[in-house]
C-alpha positions in Angstrom: 0.0 0.0 -0.2 1.2 3.5 -0.8 0.5 7.0 0.6 -2.7 8.7 -0.9 -1.7 11.4 -3.4 -1.4 14.7 -1.2 -3.2 16.4 -4.0 -6.2 14.7 -3.2 -6.6 16.0 0.3 -9.4 18.2 0.5 -9.1 22.0 1.2 -10.3 23.2 4.8 -13.5 24.6 2.8 -13.9 21.3 1.2 -13.6 19.6 4.4 -16.2 21.8 6.0 -18.6 20.7 3.3 -17.8 17.1 3.8 -18.3 17.4 7.5 -21.9 19.1 6.9 -23.1 16.1 5.1 -24.3 13.1 7.2 -21.5 10.4 7.8 -22.6 6.7 7.3 -21.0 5.0 9.9 -19.0 1.7 9.2 -20.0 -1.0 11.1 -17.0 -2.9 10.8 -15.1 -0.3 13.3 -17.5 -0.8 16.1 -18.2 -4.5 15.3 -14.4 -5.8 15.5 -13.8 -3.3 18.4 -16.7 -4.9 20.3 -15.4 -8.4 19.7 -12.1 -7.2 21.0 -13.8 -5.9 24.3 -15.2 -9.5 24.9 -11.8 -11.0 24.3 -9.8 -9.0 26.4 -12.1 -9.6 29.3 -11.5 -13.5 28.6 -7.8 -13.0 28.2 -7.2 -11.0 31.6 -9.5 -13.6 33.8 -7.0 -15.7 35.8 -7.5 -19.4 35.2 -10.2 -19.0 32.4 -9.8 -22.0 30.2 -11.3 -20.0 27.3 -8.0 -18.0 27.1 -6.5 -21.1 25.6 -8.5 -20.6 22.3 -8.9 -17.0 21.9 -7.3 -15.5 18.6 -4.0 -14.6 20.1 -3.2 -18.4 20.5 -3.8 -18.7 16.5 -1.3 -16.3 15.3 1.1 -13.6 16.3 -1.4 -10.7 16.7 -4.3 -10.5 19.2 -7.2 -8.5 20.5 -4.6 -5.7 21.5 -4.0 -5.0 17.9 -7.7 -4.8 17.2 -8.2 -2.4 20.1 -5.3 -0.1 19.1 -5.9 -0.3 15.3 -9.6 0.5 15.8 -8.9 3.4 18.3 -6.6 5.0 15.5 -9.5 5.1 13.1 -11.8 6.1 15.9 -9.5 8.9 16.8 -9.3 10.0 13.0 -13.2 10.6 13.1 -13.2 12.1 16.5 -10.1 14.2 16.6 -9.0 14.3 12.7 -12.0 16.5 11.8 -11.5 18.7 14.8 -7.8 19.7 13.4 -9.6 20.3 10.1 -12.4 22.6 11.2 -10.8 24.4 14.2 -7.1 24.3 13.4 -4.0 22.9 14.8 -4.1 24.7 18.3 -7.7 23.8 19.2 -7.3 20.3 17.6 -4.4 19.7 19.9 -6.5 21.1 22.9 -9.0 18.7 22.4 -6.4 15.9 22.1 -5.0 17.1 25.3 -8.4 17.1 26.9 -8.7 13.4 26.0 -5.4 12.4 27.3 -6.5 14.2 30.6 -9.5 11.8 30.9 -7.7 8.8 30.1 -5.1 9.6 32.4 -7.9 9.8 35.4 -9.4 6.6 33.9 -6.0 4.9 34.3 -5.7 6.4 37.9 -9.3 5.4 38.9 -8.8 1.7 37.5 -5.6 1.1 39.3 -7.1 2.2 42.7 -10.5 0.6 42.2 -8.7 -2.9 41.3 -6.2 -2.4 43.8 -9.0 -1.9 46.7 -11.1 -4.9 45.2 -7.9 -7.3 45.6 -7.3 -6.0 49.0 -10.7 -6.7 50.0 -11.0 -10.3 48.2 -7.6 -11.0 49.9 -8.8 -9.9 53.4 -11.9 -12.0 52.9 -9.6 -15.2 53.3 -12.0 -17.4 51.7 -9.5 -18.9 49.2 -6.3 -18.3 50.9 -4.9 -16.4 48.0 -3.2 -13.2 47.8 -4.8 -11.3 45.1 -2.9 -8.1 45.0 0.2 -10.2 45.1 -1.0 -12.1 41.9 -0.8 -8.6 40.4 2.9 -8.0 41.6 1.6 -5.1 43.8 3.8 -6.0 46.6 5.8 -2.8 46.6 2.7 -0.8 47.7 2.5 -2.9 51.0 6.0 -4.4 51.5 9.0 -2.8 52.5 12.2 -3.7 50.8 15.4 -2.6 50.0 14.7 -3.5 46.5 12.4 -0.6 45.6 11.3 2.7 46.9 8.1 2.6 48.8 7.9 6.2 50.3 7.5 7.5 46.9 5.5 4.8 45.3 2.1 6.6 45.0 4.0 9.7 43.5 5.8 7.3 40.9 2.3 6.0 40.1 0.7 9.2 39.6 3.6 10.4 37.4 3.8 7.3 35.4 7.3 6.6 36.7 5.8 3.2 38.0 3.4 1.4 35.7 2.6 -2.2 36.7 2.2 -4.7 34.1 -1.6 -5.1 34.6 -2.2 -1.3 34.2 0.0 -0.4 31.2 -2.1 -0.4 28.0 -3.8 3.2 29.0 -0.5 4.9 29.7 0.7 3.7 26.1 -2.6 5.1 24.6 -1.9 8.3 26.4 1.4 8.5 24.6 0.4 7.6 21.3 -2.6 10.2 21.4 0.0 13.0 22.4 1.9 12.1 19.1 -1.3 12.8 17.1 -0.6 16.8 16.8 2.9 15.9 15.6 1.2 13.8 12.9 -1.3 16.4 12.0 1.2 19.1 11.9 3.7 17.1 9.4 0.6 16.0 7.4 0.1 19.6 6.4 3.6 19.9 5.0 4.0 16.5 3.3 2.4 12.9 4.1 5.8 11.5 3.2 7.1 13.2 6.4 4.2 11.4 8.4 5.5 8.1 7.1 9.0 8.9 7.9 7.9 9.9 11.4 6.0 6.9 12.2 8.2 4.4 10.7 11.3 6.1 12.2 10.0 6.1 15.8 8.8 2.4 15.3 12.4 1.5 14.3 13.8 3.3 17.2 11.3 1.5 19.4 12.7 -2.0 18.4 15.1 -3.0 21.3 16.7 -5.8 19.4 17.2 -4.1 16.2 18.7 -1.1 18.1 21.0 -3.5 20.0 22.1 -5.1 16.8 23.2 -2.0 15.3 24.9 -0.8 18.3 22.4 1.9 19.1 20.9 0.5 22.0 21.5 3.9 23.8 18.9 5.4 21.5 16.4 2.9 22.0 12.9 4.6 22.7 11.3 3.3 25.7 9.8 4.5 29.4 11.1 3.1 32.6 8.2 1.2 34.4 9.7 1.6 37.9 12.5 3.8 39.5 14.2 0.8 41.2 14.8 -1.7 38.2 15.4 -1.6 34.4 12.1 -2.9 33.8 10.4 -0.8 30.9 6.6 -0.3 30.0 5.3 -3.8 28.7 3.6 -1.7 25.8 6.1 0.3 24.3 4.1 3.1 22.7 6.9 4.0 20.2 6.4 0.4 18.8 2.6 0.4 19.1 2.0 3.8 17.6 2.6 2.1 14.1 -0.7 0.1 14.2 -2.4 3.3 15.8 -1.4 5.6 12.8 -2.0 2.8 10.3 -5.6 2.8 11.3 -5.6 6.6 11.7 -4.0 7.0 8.2 -6.9 4.7 6.6 -9.7 6.5 8.1 -8.1 9.9 7.1 -7.7 8.7 3.6 -3.9 9.1 3.6 -3.6 5.3 2.8 -5.9 4.2 0.1 -8.3 1.4 0.6 -6.8 -1.8 -0.6 -8.4 -3.3 -3.5 -10.6 -6.5 -3.2 -9.2 -8.8 -5.3 -9.1 -12.8 -5.5 -5.1 -12.7 -5.4 -4.8 -10.4 -2.5 -7.4 -12.1 -0.5 -5.6 -15.6 -1.3 -2.3 -13.9 -0.2 -3.6 -12.7 3.3 -5.6 -16.0 3.9 -2.2 -17.8 3.1 -0.3 -15.7 5.4 -3.0 -16.1 8.3 -3.0 -19.9 7.9 0.8 -20.3 7.5 1.1 -18.6 10.8 -0.8 -21.2 12.6 2.1 -23.9 12.9 4.2 -21.1 14.6 1.5 -20.0 16.8 0.8 -21.1 20.4 -1.8 -23.6 19.1 1.0 -25.1 16.7 3.3 -25.6 19.8 0.7 -26.5 22.2 -1.7 -28.6 20.3 0.4 -30.0 17.4 3.6 -30.6 19.3 5.8 -28.8 16.8 9.1 -28.9 18.5 10.8 -26.8 15.6 8.1 -24.2 15.9 8.9 -23.9 19.4 12.8 -23.4 18.6 11.9 -21.0 16.1 9.9 -18.9 18.3 12.8 -18.8 21.0 15.2 -17.7 17.9 13.1 -15.2 16.3 11.1 -13.8 19.2 12.0 -10.2 18.4 10.2 -10.4 15.0 6.7 -10.9 17.0 7.8 -9.4 20.3 4.5 -8.0 21.9 6.3 -5.2 24.2 7.9 -3.5 21.1 5.3 -4.7 18.6 7.5 -6.8 16.1 7.0 -6.6 12.5 5.5 -10.2 12.1 2.7 -9.0 14.4 2.0 -6.3 12.0 1.9 -8.3 9.0 -0.1 -11.0 10.7 -2.9 -8.5 11.9 -3.0 -6.7 8.5 -3.6 -9.9 6.8 -6.2 -10.9 9.2 -7.8 -7.6 9.1 -8.0 -7.6 5.2 -9.6 -11.0 5.3 -12.3 -10.2 7.6 -12.7 -6.6 6.1 -13.5 -8.3 2.9 -15.7 -10.8 4.3 -17.7 -8.2 6.2 -18.5 -6.4 3.2 -18.7 -2.8 2.0 -19.2 -0.9 5.3 -20.1 -3.9 7.1 -23.2 -4.7 5.1 -22.5 -8.3 5.1 -22.6 -8.4 8.9 -26.4 -7.2 8.8 -29.0 -10.0 9.6 -30.9 -11.2 6.4 -34.2 -13.1 6.5 -36.8 -13.3 9.0 -35.9 -16.5 10.6 -35.1 -17.0 14.4 -31.3 -17.1 13.4 -31.6 -13.8 11.8 -33.6 -12.2 14.7 -31.1 -13.6 17.2 -28.1 -12.2 15.2 -29.6 -8.9 14.8 -29.8 -8.7 18.6 -26.5 -9.9 19.0 -25.0 -7.5 16.4 -26.6 -4.7 18.0 -25.0 -5.5 21.5 -21.6 -5.9 19.9 -22.0 -2.7 18.2 -22.8 -0.6 21.3 -20.0 -2.4 23.1 -17.6 -1.3 20.4 -19.0 2.3 20.6 -18.2 2.6 24.3 -14.8 1.1 24.3 -13.2 3.2 27.0 -15.8 2.5 29.5 -16.0 -1.1 28.6 -12.3 -1.7 28.8 -11.8 -0.2 32.3 -14.8 -2.3 33.3 -13.3 -5.4 31.9 -10.1 -5.0 33.6 -11.8 -4.6 36.9 -14.3 -7.4 36.5 -11.8 -9.9 35.4 -10.2 -10.1 38.6 -13.7 -10.6 40.2 -14.3 -13.4 37.7 -11.2 -15.1 38.7 -12.0 -15.0 42.4 -15.5 -16.3 41.7 -14.0 -19.4 39.8 -11.5 -19.8 42.9 -14.5 -20.0 44.9 -16.9 -22.1 42.8 -14.4 -23.9 40.8 -13.4 -24.1 37.3 -15.6 -26.8 35.9 -16.7 -26.1 32.2 -20.1 -25.3 33.1 -19.0 -22.8 35.8 -16.4 -21.1 33.7 -18.9 -20.6 31.1 -21.6 -19.1 33.6 -18.8 -16.6 35.0 -17.9 -15.6 31.5 -21.5 -15.0 30.6 -21.5 -12.8 34.1 -18.5 -10.8 32.8 -20.3 -10.3 29.4 -23.5 -8.9 31.0 -21.5 -6.6 33.0 -19.8 -5.2 29.9 -23.0 -4.9 28.1 -24.7 -3.1 30.9 -21.9 -0.6 31.2 -21.9 0.0 27.3 -25.6 0.7 27.4 -25.3 2.8 30.6 -22.3 4.6 29.3 -24.6 5.1 26.0 -27.4 6.4 28.0 -25.3 8.9 29.9 -23.7 10.4 26.6 -26.9 10.9 24.9 -27.9 13.3 27.8 -31.7 12.3 27.8 -32.3 15.1 30.3 -31.8 17.7 27.5 -34.4 16.2 25.4 -37.0 16.4 28.3 -36.0 20.1 29.0 -36.5 21.0 25.5 -40.2 19.0 25.6 
């Protein structure tokens, strides 16, 4: 794929006219983002056997790529137009406001989860330390290995980022890159490509080390007392974010729908299976295990290795084509029971996808509660499925609740 012709980018006046026209929302964005929310809940629930069969086990990429890619697309819709209409300064101000919101969502998620795990531990029903499972010992235990007196200040300033709570900090840093990308786009889209690719390259630890440029590797320290860095390196993950952003902005043209390209994408997805977790675990392919150990940097999750990018784009293309133009193939057809059931399921998935931040925060909190529930009630197939259904119901309720509040129904009544 190549960058779209810069001359095809509409002028501010043309952009304003385009904004005035009603936008037809692409169902695929909310649908796949909604699916990602359910998968993320499953993946973060301790001892959940369904985790063994989520998409991440079948290839290099997983629901995180879906979430970040779709967030890039959604950001192009939510913020890109603001830069066009209000200018760079006010567009940047809106991005900063969103970063401020995400920051406090991160803080609230941490302290709510911390309070929950302390409470569940103090119940002493299972004999397990639930805050210890999240490696939060430094919050409560004095040691010469870490700096307890400043632990909360370190957390509030993002110098202490526990592993379970690291995706929102990554998202904040990527959002902060958006004004830079938008400024470069006004000069030349090639500068955007150079910036995004250059930052990604400098975020690849193994690559920089191999070139004796390790001192220039871009990353953030995760704690003051060790050399551990953020698990999700924003300088690597911004590549998939801005890929989605560029597609939605029209900087990258839509890929053509051809049998050849579809076959190639499908081949890359299927060929990845022997090298996946499933290939090693279920098929017992020892050579695949050796290959994974030898070439880990190519699909490393922390730095967002290149094979994750290739696998995700291939998988995304396949399902993008299958979903049809603007997701029309997702719509129920017919009047049978299955069609009616699918129509309801689709409506729910879309709602969850539309409220992804609120749902994501809730899922991270609820996952710890679900793990506790299975510790108490057992992990039989029936019980595990029931607990997962409970978690799904919570996410759905939050999505509809958040949507209701955002609709501001009190304004409608006041107008009446």
